C-alpha positions in Angstrom: -70.7 -27.7 64.1 -73.1 -28.6 61.3 -72.1 -28.2 57.6 -74.6 -26.2 55.5 -76.5 -28.2 53.0 -76.0 -27.2 49.4 -78.6 -29.6 48.1 -81.2 -26.9 47.6 -79.0 -24.9 45.2 -79.3 -26.1 41.6 -76.0 -26.3 39.7 -77.3 -24.0 36.9 -78.0 -21.3 39.5 -74.4 -21.4 40.6 -73.2 -21.2 37.0 -75.4 -18.2 36.3 -74.3 -16.5 39.5 -70.6 -17.0 38.7 -71.2 -15.7 35.1 -72.8 -12.5 36.4 -70.0 -11.9 38.9 -67.4 -12.2 36.1 -69.3 -10.1 33.7 -69.9 -7.3 36.2 -66.3 -7.0 37.3 -64.1 -4.6 35.3 -61.2 -5.8 33.3 -58.1 -5.2 35.4 -55.6 -6.6 32.9 -53.3 -3.9 31.5 -53.5 -3.4 27.8 -49.7 -3.7 27.3 -49.3 -6.9 29.3 -45.9 -8.5 29.0 -44.8 -12.0 29.6 -42.0 -12.1 32.2 -40.1 -15.1 33.4 -37.1 -15.8 35.5 -35.4 -19.2 35.2 -32.5 -20.8 37.1 -30.6 -23.2 34.8 -27.3 -24.8 34.1 -25.3 -24.5 30.8 -25.3 -27.8 29.1 -23.0 -28.4 26.0 -22.6 -24.6 25.6 -26.3 -23.7 25.5 -29.5 -23.4 27.5 -33.0 -24.2 26.5 -36.1 -22.0 26.6 -39.6 -22.9 25.6 -41.5 -20.1 23.8 -44.9 -20.4 22.2 -44.8 -24.2 22.4 -41.4 -24.5 20.7 -38.1 -25.3 22.4 -35.2 -22.9 21.6 -31.5 -23.5 22.3 -29.6 -20.4 23.2 -25.8 -20.5 22.6 -23.8 -19.3 25.6 -20.4 -21.0 25.0 -18.8 -24.3 26.0 -16.5 -22.6 28.5 -19.6 -22.1 30.7 -20.5 -25.8 30.8 -22.1 -26.8 34.1 -22.1 -23.2 35.3 -25.3 -21.9 36.9 -27.1 -19.1 35.1 -30.2 -17.0 35.6 -32.3 -16.4 32.5 -34.6 -13.3 32.5 -37.1 -13.3 29.6 -39.5 -10.4 29.0 -41.6 -11.4 25.9 -38.8 -12.1 23.4 -36.1 -10.0 25.0 -33.7 -12.4 26.9 -30.8 -11.7 29.3 -28.6 -14.6 30.6 -26.6 -13.8 33.7 -23.9 -16.0 35.5 -25.6 -16.9 38.8 -22.5 -16.7 41.0 -20.5 -13.8 39.4 -23.4 -11.6 38.1 -21.7 -11.3 34.7 -24.1 -10.7 31.8 -23.3 -13.6 29.5 -25.8 -12.9 26.7 -28.5 -10.4 25.7 -30.7 -11.2 22.7 -34.0 -10.9 21.0 -35.4 -14.4 20.4 -36.0 -15.2 16.8 -39.1 -17.6 16.9 -38.4 -18.9 13.4 -35.1 -20.6 14.4 -34.7 -23.3 17.0 -31.0 -22.4 17.7 -30.1 -18.9 18.7 -26.3 -18.7 17.8 -23.9 -16.2 19.3 -22.9 -13.2 17.2 -19.5 -13.7 15.7 -17.3 -11.2 17.7 -14.0 -12.2 16.0 -12.7 -9.6 13.6 -11.7 -10.9 10.1 -8.1 -11.3 9.4 -6.6 -8.3 7.5 
């Protein structure tokens, strides 16, 4: 079987043909497109890391979960961290892009 020769097609002709095809096709991207990610990770020193907009963020989970497997679900800046074996939701938060470390909320009540 012989291979077709592409020597007769000028590279600028291919570029023009590709540009016309892209310009003629309708935009199929939804206007409200979200950025969804699922990561499988392990808690290290009480936190996990997530890169967002080129910056690395540390999300506090708790040292009692060290070396435990987790599933991180991120939709834009809304993040849910789930224990991979028990299914327990460990943390839900909205990522603050101005801070590298995302601490846990203080759940202890003040002494009376």
